[in-house]
Backbone as a printed PyTorch tensor [residue, N CA C, xyz], in Angstrom:
tensor([[[  0.8290,  -1.2440,   0.0170],
         [  0.0030,   0.0170,   0.0520],
         [  0.8770,   1.2500,  -0.0580]],

        [[  0.6060,   2.2220,  -0.8420],
         [  1.3800,   3.3590,  -1.0370],
         [  1.0150,   4.3860,   0.1380]],

        [[  2.1580,   4.9330,   0.8740],
         [  1.8970,   5.8320,   1.8880],
         [  1.8080,   7.2160,   1.1230]],

        [[  0.7040,   7.8940,   1.7640],
         [  0.4710,   9.1780,   1.2030],
         [  1.4140,  10.3320,   2.0210]],

        [[  2.2240,  10.9810,   1.2330],
         [  3.0630,  11.9970,   1.8210],
         [  2.2460,  13.2020,   2.3630]],

        [[  2.6980,  13.6610,   3.6070],
         [  1.9780,  14.7790,   4.1630],
         [  2.7690,  16.0580,   3.9210]],

        [[  2.2480,  17.0670,   3.4760],
         [  3.0720,  18.2940,   3.4120],
         [  3.0000,  18.9650,   4.7990]],

        [[  3.8400,  20.0000,   4.8970],
         [  3.9820,  20.7290,   6.2280],
         [  2.7420,  21.1970,   6.7540]],

        [[  1.9350,  21.8760,   5.9070],
         [  0.7490,  22.4410,   6.3460],
         [ -0.2390,  21.4490,   6.8930]],

        [[ -0.2230,  20.3110,   6.2470],
         [ -1.2230,  19.1770,   6.7090],
         [ -0.6740,  18.6560,   8.0750]],

        [[  0.6450,  18.5510,   8.1980],
         [  1.1500,  18.0190,   9.3750],
         [  1.0150,  18.8290,  10.7280]],

        [[  1.0640,  20.2820,  10.4230],
         [  0.8460,  21.2920,  11.5290],
         [ -0.6140,  21.0830,  11.8980]],

        [[ -1.4490,  21.0300,  10.9140],
         [ -2.9280,  20.9110,  11.2440],
         [ -3.3090,  19.6100,  11.9820]],

        [[ -2.5320,  18.6210,  11.7100],
         [ -2.7980,  17.3040,  12.2720],
         [ -2.2910,  17.3930,  13.7090]],

        [[ -1.1640,  18.0740,  13.8860],
         [ -0.5580,  18.0140,  15.1970],
         [ -1.5010,  19.0060,  16.2290]],

        [[ -1.9350,  20.0640,  15.5380],
         [ -2.8610,  20.9660,  16.3300],
         [ -4.1660,  20.2970,  16.8370]],

        [[ -4.7010,  19.4960,  15.9120],
         [ -5.8830,  18.7820,  16.1670],
         [ -5.8430,  17.4870,  16.9380]],

        [[ -4.6260,  17.1020,  17.3370],
         [ -4.4400,  15.7330,  17.9470],
         [ -5.0140,  15.7890,  19.3590]],

        [[ -5.5190,  14.7920,  19.8600],
         [ -6.1640,  14.6320,  21.1490],
         [ -5.2100,  14.9910,  22.2600]],

        [[ -3.9190,  14.5640,  22.0420],
         [ -2.9040,  14.9190,  23.1780],
         [ -2.7490,  16.3940,  23.2190]],

        [[ -2.7990,  17.0550,  22.1480],
         [ -2.5820,  18.5640,  22.0860],
         [ -3.7580,  19.2460,  22.9150]],

        [[ -4.9110,  18.7010,  22.5640],
         [ -6.0210,  19.2040,  23.2170],
         [ -6.0550,  19.0240,  24.7590]],

        [[ -5.5460,  17.8530,  25.0580],
         [ -5.5280,  17.6030,  26.5760],
         [ -4.4990,  18.4570,  27.2070]],

        [[ -3.3880,  18.8710,  26.4350],
         [ -2.3180,  19.6670,  27.0910],
         [ -2.8900,  21.0750,  27.2130]],

        [[ -3.7020,  21.6400,  26.1630],
         [ -4.2780,  22.9670,  26.4280],
         [ -5.3630,  22.9240,  27.5510]],

        [[ -6.0480,  21.9900,  27.6870],
         [ -7.0460,  21.9370,  28.8110],
         [ -6.3280,  21.8340,  30.0110]],

        [[ -5.3080,  21.0930,  30.1660],
         [ -4.4750,  20.9770,  31.4340],
         [ -3.7950,  22.3700,  31.8110]],

        [[ -3.2610,  22.9750,  30.7600],
         [ -2.6870,  24.2570,  30.9360],
         [ -3.7020,  25.2990,  31.4540]],

        [[ -4.8960,  25.2850,  30.8440],
         [ -5.9510,  26.1960,  31.3040],
         [ -6.3150,  26.0330,  32.6650]],

        [[ -6.5400,  24.7000,  32.9930],
         [ -6.8350,  24.2910,  34.3750],
         [ -5.8540,  24.8210,  35.3130]],

        [[ -4.5390,  24.6220,  34.9610],
         [ -3.5220,  24.9090,  35.8750],
         [ -3.4460,  26.4600,  36.0050]],

        [[ -3.6810,  27.2850,  34.9340],
         [ -3.6770,  28.7360,  35.0710],
         [ -4.8090,  29.1370,  35.9250]],

        [[ -6.0260,  28.5630,  35.7730],
         [ -7.1230,  28.8250,  36.6540],
         [ -6.9460,  28.6080,  38.1490]],

        [[ -6.3810,  27.5860,  38.3540],
         [ -6.1500,  27.0620,  39.7970],
         [ -4.9370,  27.9780,  40.3630]],

        [[ -4.0030,  28.4220,  39.5100],
         [ -3.0490,  29.3270,  39.9970],
         [ -3.5670,  30.6350,  40.4280]],

        [[ -4.4380,  31.1740,  39.4770],
         [ -5.1640,  32.5000,  39.7910],
         [ -5.9950,  32.3300,  41.0720]],

        [[ -6.7220,  31.2980,  41.1460],
         [ -7.6130,  31.1000,  42.2800],
         [ -6.6970,  31.0740,  43.7000]],

        [[ -5.5660,  30.3970,  43.4550],
         [ -4.6730,  30.1540,  44.5460],
         [ -4.0240,  31.5740,  45.0740]],

        [[ -3.7820,  32.3310,  44.0000],
         [ -3.2360,  33.7180,  44.3300],
         [ -4.2770,  34.6160,  45.0200]],

        [[ -5.4920,  34.4440,  44.4890],
         [ -6.5770,  35.3340,  44.9720],
         [ -7.0270,  34.9600,  46.3670]],

        [[ -7.1280,  33.6620,  46.5230],
         [ -7.8680,  33.2180,  47.7710],
         [ -6.9160,  32.6760,  48.9400]],

        [[ -5.5210,  32.5200,  48.4870],
         [ -4.5490,  31.9970,  49.4220],
         [ -3.4180,  32.9070,  49.6730]],

        [[ -2.7160,  33.3110,  48.6370],
         [ -1.5530,  34.1190,  48.6660],
         [ -1.8450,  35.6050,  49.0380]],

        [[ -3.0110,  36.1280,  48.4470],
         [ -3.1950,  37.4670,  48.7540],
         [ -3.5850,  37.7280,  50.2010]],

        [[ -4.4900,  36.9520,  50.8020],
         [ -4.7630,  37.0740,  52.1940],
         [ -3.5030,  36.8720,  53.1050]],

        [[ -2.6710,  35.8610,  52.6240],
         [ -1.3600,  35.5820,  53.4570],
         [ -0.5680,  37.0060,  53.3420]],

        [[ -0.3910,  37.4970,  52.1860],
         [  0.3790,  38.8230,  52.0720],
         [ -0.1620,  39.9090,  52.9990]],

        [[ -1.5960,  40.0720,  52.8870],
         [ -2.2030,  41.1380,  53.7200],
         [ -1.9750,  40.8790,  55.2500]],

        [[ -2.0040,  39.5590,  55.5460],
         [ -1.8600,  39.1890,  57.0500],
         [ -0.4100,  39.5580,  57.4010]],

        [[  0.5770,  39.2690,  56.5430],
         [  2.0240,  39.5980,  56.8610],
         [  2.1380,  41.0860,  56.8460]],

        [[  1.5080,  41.8310,  56.0440],
         [  1.5820,  43.2760,  56.0490],
         [  1.0140,  43.8070,  57.3780]],

        [[ -0.1640,  43.3380,  57.8000],
         [ -0.8040,  43.8070,  59.0430],
         [  0.0490,  43.5090,  60.2140]],

        [[  0.6940,  42.1970,  60.1620],
         [  1.5740,  41.9390,  61.2760],
         [  2.8040,  42.8620,  61.4460]],

        [[  3.3890,  43.2250,  60.2570],
         [  4.5590,  44.0800,  60.1840],
         [  4.1190,  45.5060,  60.8170]],

        [[  2.8420,  45.9040,  60.3220],
         [  2.4730,  47.1640,  60.9330],
         [  2.2300,  47.1940,  62.3970]],

        [[  1.6500,  46.1130,  62.8780],
         [  1.4960,  46.0160,  64.3590],
         [  2.9370,  45.9780,  65.0880]],

        [[  3.8700,  45.1740,  64.4700],
         [  5.1500,  45.1730,  65.0330],
         [  5.8680,  46.4990,  65.0270]],

        [[  5.6600,  47.2860,  63.9190],
         [  6.2370,  48.6840,  63.9340],
         [  5.4570,  49.5770,  65.0840]],

        [[  4.1460,  49.5070,  65.2680],
         [  3.4190,  50.2070,  66.2230],
         [  3.8260,  49.8450,  67.6820]],

        [[  3.9910,  48.4780,  67.9050],
         [  4.4390,  48.0650,  69.0830],
         [  5.8340,  48.4830,  69.4660]],

        [[  6.7210,  48.4030,  68.4810],
         [  8.1660,  48.9290,  68.6460],
         [  8.0540,  50.5060,  69.1600]],

        [[  7.1910,  51.2290,  68.3990],
         [  7.0780,  52.6550,  68.6580],
         [  6.5800,  52.8770,  70.0930]],

        [[  5.5800,  52.0540,  70.5270],
         [  5.0080,  52.2810,  71.9210],
         [  6.0310,  51.8550,  72.9610]],

        [[  6.8310,  50.7180,  72.5190],
         [  7.8760,  50.2490,  73.4370],
         [  8.8040,  51.3930,  73.6630]],

        [[  9.2790,  51.9230,  72.6620],
         [ 10.1880,  53.0880,  72.7190],
         [  9.7580,  54.2130,  73.6460]],

        [[  8.4190,  54.6390,  73.3480],
         [  7.9310,  55.6540,  74.1370],
         [  7.8130,  55.1470,  75.6480]],

        [[  7.3830,  53.9330,  75.8980],
         [  7.3970,  53.3350,  77.3280],
         [  8.6950,  53.4240,  77.9470]],

        [[  9.7490,  53.0280,  77.1540],
         [ 11.1470,  53.0390,  77.7470],
         [ 11.5140,  54.4530,  78.1010]],

        [[ 11.1270,  55.4550,  77.2810],
         [ 11.5270,  56.7950,  77.5230],
         [ 10.7730,  57.3590,  78.7730]],

        [[  9.4400,  56.9920,  78.9100],
         [  8.7720,  57.3690,  80.1130],
         [  9.3100,  56.7260,  81.3630]],

        [[  9.7040,  55.4460,  81.3330],
         [ 10.2640,  54.6860,  82.4370],
         [ 11.5570,  55.5100,  82.8410]],

        [[ 12.3140,  55.7520,  81.8760],
         [ 13.7480,  56.4960,  82.0560],
         [ 13.3800,  57.7690,  82.7440]],

        [[ 12.3410,  58.6060,  82.2400],
         [ 12.0440,  59.9180,  82.8530],
         [ 11.5660,  59.7140,  84.3700]],

        [[ 10.7840,  58.7760,  84.5960],
         [ 10.2750,  58.4810,  85.8210],
         [ 11.4690,  58.1790,  86.9630]],

        [[ 12.3680,  57.2930,  86.3890],
         [ 13.5440,  56.8870,  87.0550],
         [ 14.4460,  58.1650,  87.5220]],

        [[ 14.6180,  59.0860,  86.5780],
         [ 15.2880,  60.2720,  86.8750],
         [ 14.6670,  61.0890,  87.9180]],

        [[ 13.3000,  61.2510,  87.7980],
         [ 12.5380,  62.0810,  88.5370],
         [ 12.5250,  61.4400,  90.0970]],

        [[ 12.4080,  60.1210,  90.0270],
         [ 12.5140,  59.5310,  91.3380],
         [ 13.8870,  59.7310,  92.1260]],

        [[ 14.8410,  59.6630,  91.2330],
         [ 16.2330,  59.8250,  91.7250],
         [ 16.5140,  61.2030,  92.2750]],

        [[ 15.9020,  62.1840,  91.4760],
         [ 16.1470,  63.5620,  91.9380],
         [ 15.2420,  63.8620,  93.2010]],

        [[ 14.0010,  63.2190,  93.3850],
         [ 13.0620,  63.3320,  94.5590],
         [ 13.9020,  62.7850,  95.7390]],

        [[ 14.5140,  61.6170,  95.6050],
         [ 15.2510,  61.0430,  96.6410],
         [ 16.4090,  61.9870,  97.0910]],

        [[ 17.0580,  62.6050,  96.1100],
         [ 18.2190,  63.4780,  96.4240],
         [ 17.7130,  64.7220,  97.1690]],

        [[ 16.4620,  65.2500,  96.6900],
         [ 15.8980,  66.4780,  97.1880],
         [ 14.9640,  66.2400,  98.4050]],

        [[ 14.7320,  65.0660,  98.8820],
         [ 13.6900,  64.8280,  99.8870],
         [ 13.8380,  65.5160, 101.1660]],

        [[ 15.2340,  65.5760, 101.5940],
         [ 15.3970,  66.2520, 102.7290],
         [ 15.1490,  67.7630, 102.7790]],

        [[ 15.5930,  68.3690, 101.5650],
         [ 15.3720,  69.7940, 101.4220],
         [ 13.9450,  70.1010, 101.2480]],

        [[ 13.1580,  69.1430, 100.6100],
         [ 11.6910,  69.4350, 100.4680],
         [ 11.0120,  69.3220, 101.7470]],

        [[ 11.5850,  68.4840, 102.7500],
         [ 10.8810,  68.3160, 104.0750],
         [ 10.7910,  69.7730, 104.7750]],

        [[ 11.8100,  70.6290, 104.5030],
         [ 11.8800,  71.8720, 105.0840],
         [ 10.8310,  72.8740, 104.5500]],

        [[ 10.4250,  72.6100, 103.2080],
         [  9.6820,  73.4990, 102.5870],
         [  8.2760,  73.7700, 103.3140]],

        [[  7.7890,  72.8420, 103.9380],
         [  6.5070,  73.0720, 104.7590],
         [  6.6830,  74.1380, 105.8350]],

        [[  7.9930,  74.2070, 106.4770],
         [  8.2470,  75.2660, 107.4670],
         [  8.3800,  76.5800, 106.8490]],

        [[  9.0570,  76.6260, 105.6530],
         [  9.1870,  77.9970, 104.9810],
         [  7.9230,  78.4640, 104.4090]],

        [[  7.1480,  77.6290, 103.7050],
         [  5.8650,  78.0250, 103.1700],
         [  4.9180,  77.1290, 103.7210]],

        [[  4.3180,  77.4140, 104.9810],
         [  3.3130,  76.5580, 105.5740],
         [  1.9430,  76.5380, 105.0010]],

        [[  1.1830,  75.4890, 105.2400],
         [ -0.2630,  75.5350, 104.9140],
         [ -1.0480,  75.5750, 106.1190]],

        [[ -2.2530,  75.7880, 106.1150],
         [ -3.0870,  75.8760, 107.3160],
         [ -2.6880,  77.0510, 108.1790]],

        [[ -2.0600,  78.0120, 107.6260],
         [ -1.7400,  79.2700, 108.3770],
         [ -0.8510,  78.8770, 109.6160]],

        [[ -0.0400,  77.9700, 109.4850],
         [  0.8590,  77.6030, 110.5760],
         [  2.2300,  78.3230, 110.4950]],

        [[  2.3040,  79.5400, 111.0660],
         [  3.3960,  80.4270, 111.0180],
         [  4.3010,  80.2780, 112.2180]],

        [[  4.3770,  79.0460, 112.8430],
         [  5.1830,  78.7260, 114.0200],
         [  6.6500,  79.0600, 113.8820]],

        [[  7.1380,  78.6520, 112.6800],
         [  8.6310,  78.8110, 112.4270],
         [  8.8450,  80.3060, 112.4160]],

        [[  7.9810,  81.0260, 111.7860],
         [  8.3360,  82.5110, 111.6130],
         [  8.3110,  83.0910, 112.9840]],

        [[  7.3640,  82.7440, 113.8230],
         [  7.3580,  83.2420, 115.1320],
         [  8.4570,  83.0140, 115.9910]],

        [[  8.8820,  81.7050, 115.8460],
         [ 10.1880,  81.3410, 116.6880],
         [ 11.3010,  82.0170, 116.2810]],

        [[ 11.4680,  82.0130, 114.8390],
         [ 12.7420,  82.7470, 114.3360],
         [ 12.7110,  84.2380, 114.5890]],

        [[ 11.5420,  84.9170, 114.3830],
         [ 11.6030,  86.3690, 114.5940],
         [ 11.7950,  86.7010, 116.1050]],

        [[ 11.2030,  85.9310, 116.9520],
         [ 11.5680,  86.0450, 118.4390],
         [ 12.9670,  86.0830, 118.7330]],

        [[ 13.6660,  84.9340, 118.1720],
         [ 15.0220,  84.8900, 118.3210],
         [ 15.8610,  85.9840, 117.7930]],

        [[ 15.3970,  86.4670, 116.5680],
         [ 16.0210,  87.5740, 115.9840],
         [ 15.8550,  88.9180, 116.7430]],

        [[ 14.7060,  89.1200, 117.2120],
         [ 14.4870,  90.2890, 118.1040],
         [ 15.4620,  90.3020, 119.3480]],

        [[ 15.4570,  89.1230, 119.9770],
         [ 16.2370,  89.1250, 121.1910],
         [ 17.7400,  89.2800, 120.7930]],

        [[ 18.2480,  88.8450, 119.7660],
         [ 19.6950,  88.9000, 119.2410],
         [ 19.9070,  90.3880, 119.0890]],

        [[ 19.0730,  91.0770, 118.6140],
         [ 19.2710,  92.4950, 118.2360],
         [ 18.9010,  93.4940, 119.4850]],

        [[ 18.4770,  93.0310, 120.5340],
         [ 18.2680,  93.8480, 121.7650],
         [ 16.8030,  94.3260, 121.7600]],

        [[ 15.9350,  93.7460, 120.9740],
         [ 14.4310,  94.1970, 121.0180],
         [ 13.6670,  93.1910, 121.6830]],

        [[ 12.4660,  93.6750, 122.2140],
         [ 11.4900,  92.8490, 122.8400],
         [ 10.2670,  92.9430, 122.0930]],

        [[  9.4890,  91.8250, 122.0310],
         [  8.3350,  91.7850, 121.2240],
         [  7.1200,  91.9950, 122.1200]],

        [[  6.3510,  93.0190, 121.7340],
         [  5.2100,  93.4100, 122.6430],
         [  3.9540,  92.7790, 122.1570]],

        [[  3.8030,  92.6430, 120.7700],
         [  2.7400,  91.7950, 120.0990],
         [  3.0100,  91.5800, 118.7130]],

        [[  2.2200,  90.5080, 118.2720],
         [  2.4140,  90.0740, 116.8780],
         [  1.0580,  89.6760, 116.3800]],

        [[  0.7900,  89.9830, 115.1550],
         [ -0.5540,  89.7680, 114.5390],
         [ -0.3860,  89.3700, 113.0010]],

        [[ -1.3090,  88.4730, 112.7240],
         [ -1.2570,  88.0010, 111.1740],
         [ -2.6760,  88.4020, 110.6520]],

        [[ -2.5040,  88.6910, 109.4340],
         [ -3.8220,  89.1990, 108.7180],
         [ -3.8720,  88.9650, 107.1580]],

        [[ -4.8990,  88.7090, 106.5880],
         [ -5.0240,  88.6930, 105.1230],
         [ -4.3650,  89.8960, 104.4750]],

        [[ -3.5970,  89.5000, 103.3700],
         [ -2.8080,  90.5410, 102.7170],
         [ -3.9430,  91.2940, 101.9480]],

        [[ -4.0950,  92.6540, 102.1040],
         [ -5.2230,  93.4510, 101.4350],
         [ -4.7230,  94.2300, 100.3810]],

        [[ -3.3790,  94.1900,  99.8250],
         [ -3.1270,  95.2390,  98.9350],
         [ -3.6570,  94.6960,  97.5270]],

        [[ -4.4490,  95.6030,  96.9750],
         [ -4.9680,  95.2430,  95.6290],
         [ -4.0000,  95.1950,  94.4380]],

        [[ -2.9830,  95.9660,  94.6940],
         [ -2.0440,  96.1510,  93.6040],
         [ -0.8140,  95.1370,  93.6740]],

        [[ -1.0140,  94.0540,  94.4590],
         [ -0.0530,  93.1000,  94.5460],
         [ -0.2200,  91.9880,  93.5370]],

        [[  0.7560,  91.8000,  92.6930],
         [  0.6320,  90.8830,  91.6540],
         [  1.5750,  89.7560,  91.8980]],

        [[  0.8280,  88.4850,  92.3240],
         [  1.6550,  87.3220,  92.5850],
         [  1.5620,  86.3380,  91.4440]],

        [[  2.8340,  86.0250,  90.8930],
         [  2.9190,  85.1570,  89.7970],
         [  2.5390,  83.7680,  89.9230]],

        [[  2.8000,  83.2620,  91.1110],
         [  2.6570,  81.9060,  91.3910],
         [  1.1160,  81.4780,  91.8230]],

        [[  0.7770,  80.1470,  91.5630],
         [ -0.5620,  79.7760,  91.8340],
         [ -0.8680,  79.2690,  93.2030]],

        [[  0.2370,  78.9380,  93.8010],
         [ -0.1060,  78.3190,  95.2880],
         [  0.3760,  79.1050,  96.3970]],

        [[  1.2430,  80.0670,  96.2160],
         [  1.6480,  81.0230,  97.3240],
         [  0.7450,  82.0180,  97.5250]],

        [[  0.3600,  82.3670,  98.7570],
         [ -0.6780,  83.4350,  99.1340],
         [  0.1170,  84.3130, 100.1520]],

        [[  0.0840,  85.7200,  99.8310],
         [  0.7520,  86.5940, 100.8490],
         [ -0.0580,  86.7590, 102.0880]],

        [[  0.4710,  86.9610, 103.1310],
         [ -0.1150,  87.3680, 104.3920],
         [  0.6480,  88.4310, 104.9740]],

        [[ -0.0700,  89.2680, 105.7790],
         [  0.5050,  90.4030, 106.4220],
         [  0.7990,  90.0800, 107.8540]],

        [[  1.9930,  90.5210, 108.3560],
         [  2.5240,  90.3900, 109.7040],
         [  2.8140,  91.6850, 110.3030]],

        [[  2.2910,  91.8870, 111.4770],
         [  2.7760,  93.1810, 112.1880],
         [  3.4230,  92.8310, 113.4580]],

        [[  4.6870,  93.2530, 113.5260],
         [  5.4820,  93.1700, 114.7160],
         [  5.4640,  94.4620, 115.4480]],

        [[  5.0620,  94.5140, 116.8230],
         [  5.2440,  95.6390, 117.6060],
         [  6.3810,  95.3330, 118.6020]],

        [[  7.4030,  96.1000, 118.4970],
         [  8.5770,  95.7910, 119.2970],
         [  9.0630,  97.0550, 119.9310]],

        [[ 10.0640,  96.8490, 120.9500],
         [ 10.7210,  97.9260, 121.5850],
         [ 12.2200,  97.6590, 121.5330]],

        [[ 12.9890,  98.7610, 121.3340],
         [ 14.4180,  98.5990, 121.4470],
         [ 15.0540,  99.9180, 121.1130]],

        [[ 16.4560,  99.8110, 120.9180],
         [ 17.2200, 101.0340, 120.7050],
         [ 17.2670, 101.3580, 119.1980]],

        [[ 17.1790, 102.5730, 118.7370],
         [ 17.1740, 102.9700, 117.3830],
         [ 18.4950, 102.5550, 116.8030]],

        [[ 19.5650, 102.5640, 117.3780],
         [ 20.9260, 102.0190, 116.9220],
         [ 20.8790, 100.6480, 116.3430]],

        [[ 20.0420,  99.7990, 117.0170],
         [ 20.0010,  98.4440, 116.5180],
         [ 18.9800,  98.0090, 115.3760]],

        [[ 18.2440,  98.9900, 114.9640],
         [ 17.0540,  98.9500, 114.1000],
         [ 17.5460,  98.3200, 112.6880]],

        [[ 18.4390,  98.8830, 112.0590],
         [ 18.9060,  98.6230, 110.7870],
         [ 19.3060,  97.0930, 110.7110]],

        [[ 20.1300,  96.6250, 111.7470],
         [ 20.4840,  95.3260, 111.8080],
         [ 19.3300,  94.3280, 111.9370]],

        [[ 18.3920,  94.7530, 112.7950],
         [ 17.2240,  93.9620, 112.9930],
         [ 16.3880,  93.7320, 111.6100]],

        [[ 16.1610,  94.8200, 110.9340],
         [ 15.4840,  94.7980, 109.7070],
         [ 16.2390,  93.8990, 108.6440]],

        [[ 17.4250,  93.9500, 108.5880],
         [ 18.3430,  93.0550, 107.7700],
         [ 18.1560,  91.6430, 108.1100]],

        [[ 18.2060,  91.3830, 109.4520],
         [ 18.0810,  89.9530, 109.9230],
         [ 16.6590,  89.4040, 109.7210]],

        [[ 15.7050,  90.1830, 109.8540],
         [ 14.1850,  89.8280, 109.5770],
         [ 14.0470,  89.2890, 108.0870]],

        [[ 14.5300,  90.2170, 107.1540],
         [ 14.4900,  89.8660, 105.7260],
         [ 15.3410,  88.6740, 105.2940]],

        [[ 16.3110,  88.4000, 106.1830],
         [ 17.2610,  87.2090, 105.9830],
         [ 16.6360,  85.9450, 106.3180]],

        [[ 15.4580,  85.8290, 107.0900],
         [ 14.8610,  84.6860, 107.5020],
         [ 14.5420,  83.7490, 106.5080]],

        [[ 14.5290,  82.4580, 106.6960],
         [ 14.3190,  81.3990, 105.5320],
         [ 13.0220,  81.4900, 104.8640]],

        [[ 12.0650,  82.1140, 105.4320],
         [ 10.6220,  82.0960, 104.7770],
         [ 10.5770,  83.4470, 103.9010]],

        [[ 11.6570,  84.0290, 103.6640],
         [ 11.6890,  85.3110, 102.8440],
         [ 10.6830,  86.4180, 103.0680]],

        [[ 10.6440,  86.9110, 104.4290],
         [  9.7260,  87.8580, 104.5230],
         [ 10.1390,  89.3150, 103.8600]],

        [[  9.2040,  90.1380, 103.5140],
         [  9.5710,  91.3230, 102.8530],
         [  8.9720,  92.4860, 103.8080]],

        [[  9.8160,  93.4400, 104.1660],
         [  9.4770,  94.5230, 104.8760],
         [  8.7650,  95.5690, 104.1100]],

        [[  7.5050,  95.9470, 104.5270],
         [  6.7520,  96.8170, 103.6360],
         [  6.6710,  98.2560, 104.2380]],

        [[  6.5610,  98.3010, 105.5030],
         [  6.4080,  99.5550, 106.2580],
         [  7.0030,  99.5180, 107.6680]],

        [[  7.3900, 100.6240, 108.1510],
         [  7.8510, 100.8900, 109.5400],
         [  7.2930, 102.1790, 110.1020]],

        [[  6.8880, 102.0100, 111.2780],
         [  6.4520, 103.3250, 111.9730],
         [  7.0170, 103.1580, 113.4300]],

        [[  7.2540, 104.3770, 114.0330],
         [  7.8290, 104.4740, 115.4030],
         [  7.1490, 105.5460, 116.2250]],

        [[  7.2740, 105.4180, 117.4870],
         [  6.6510, 106.4740, 118.3590],
         [  7.8310, 107.3750, 118.7300]],

        [[  7.4660, 108.6710, 118.6760],
         [  8.4780, 109.7670, 119.0120],
         [  8.8420, 109.7420, 120.4780]],

        [[  8.1400, 109.2440, 121.3100],
         [  8.3880, 109.1340, 122.7370],
         [  9.0750, 107.8380, 123.1170]],

        [[ 10.0640, 107.9000, 124.0040],
         [ 10.6670, 106.8270, 124.6050],
         [ 10.0530, 106.3620, 125.8960]],

        [[ 10.2200, 105.1390, 126.2150],
         [  9.6470, 104.6490, 127.4530],
         [ 10.5760, 104.9610, 128.7090]],

        [[ 10.3170, 104.5060, 129.9730],
         [ 11.1450, 104.7500, 131.0210],
         [ 12.4820, 104.2930, 130.9430]],

        [[ 12.7840, 103.2100, 130.1120],
         [ 13.9820, 102.5820, 129.9140],
         [ 14.8350, 103.1160, 128.7000]],

        [[ 14.2600, 104.2000, 128.0320],
         [ 14.9180, 104.8890, 126.8930],
         [ 14.7570, 104.0430, 125.7210]],

        [[ 13.7470, 103.1530, 125.4670],
         [ 13.5320, 102.4210, 124.3640],
         [ 12.3920, 102.9180, 123.5090]],

        [[ 12.5270, 102.8370, 122.1820],
         [ 11.6060, 103.3510, 121.2740],
         [ 10.5590, 102.1800, 120.8350]],

        [[  9.3540, 102.5740, 120.6200],
         [  8.3940, 101.4500, 120.1650],
         [  8.3510, 101.5860, 118.6300]],

        [[  8.3970, 100.4180, 117.9880],
         [  8.3180, 100.3180, 116.5490],
         [  7.1700,  99.3880, 116.1000]],

        [[  6.5950,  99.6470, 114.8760],
         [  5.5780,  98.8270, 114.4420],
         [  6.0980,  98.4050, 113.0410]],

        [[  6.4540,  97.1920, 112.7590],
         [  7.0110,  96.6960, 111.5620],
         [  6.0690,  95.7510, 110.7780]],

        [[  5.6670,  96.1480, 109.5120],
         [  4.9070,  95.5030, 108.7380],
         [  5.6490,  94.6520, 107.7380]],

        [[  5.3230,  93.3690, 107.7580],
         [  6.0910,  92.4820, 106.7470],
         [  5.0420,  91.5730, 105.9090]],

        [[  5.5420,  91.2790, 104.8310],
         [  4.7960,  90.2260, 103.9860],
         [  5.4160,  88.9050, 103.8300]],

        [[  4.6300,  87.8300, 104.3040],
         [  5.1950,  86.4540, 104.1450],
         [  4.1840,  85.6980, 103.3900]],

        [[  4.4390,  84.3970, 103.1820],
         [  3.6560,  83.6240, 102.3580],
         [  3.2940,  82.2530, 102.8930]],

        [[  2.1090,  81.6770, 102.5400],
         [  1.7000,  80.3610, 102.8920],
         [  1.1640,  79.6770, 101.6560]],

        [[  0.9740,  78.4900, 101.7590],
         [  0.5720,  77.6030, 100.6670],
         [ -1.0750,  77.5210, 100.8060]],

        [[ -1.7860,  77.9560,  99.7340],
         [ -3.1880,  78.1260,  99.8130],
         [ -3.8150,  76.6780,  99.8460]],

        [[ -3.2800,  75.7100,  99.1490],
         [ -3.8690,  74.4260,  98.9280],
         [ -3.3950,  73.5810, 100.3340]],

        [[ -4.4400,  73.1560, 100.9190],
         [ -4.1550,  72.3860, 102.2300],
         [ -3.6040,  71.0200, 101.9190]],

        [[ -3.8510,  70.5430, 100.7750],
         [ -3.3970,  69.1130, 100.4150],
         [ -2.0390,  69.2470,  99.5260]],

        [[ -1.4700,  70.4200,  99.5340],
         [ -0.3310,  70.6060,  98.6290],
         [  0.8330,  69.5730,  99.0850]],

        [[  1.0820,  69.3960, 100.3500],
         [  2.2090,  68.5670, 100.7340],
         [  1.8440,  67.1260, 100.9500]],

        [[  0.5360,  66.7300, 100.6830],
         [  0.1520,  65.3070, 100.7970],
         [  0.5670,  64.4660,  99.6450]]])
């Protein structure tokens, strides 16, 4: 039997239409579809999850850095407070609350005696000067009047010592009597400004 020779065009057509070729196309199409579905339904969510995890890690790292900074600041403040605790314990005596001016009374009495003066009376009153401008929010001025007797020659030293007291009083006015007593002493009225803490819970 004579074999019929196939030309190139017929051979290509035969190869294209062969069942194995068709099966290959179908398999390739199925593989492509599965790959697309895999990317859409498996790979993409995984990538999104990874992206979200990275974002959370960055945020937690930022928060951790901020927390470390705050802890460091608190540690420094605690160290400063420990170092200054003894000094702060005296602050209540310098700027008392509840109108406790006992330290001022004790110091001023000693200062008067040192300079040869005697205290005849002492009074405390609300500071009534309208033109006084206080920049702090917790310190409140109080007016103190000292009525004393002594020699005029010792007066300047007394005033200097009074303003040098640890509660930082300010001498605002001074008046005196033109008459001396039987001991040759002059009566003086000294007005000072001192301060207290207005907030009763300030030191708690």
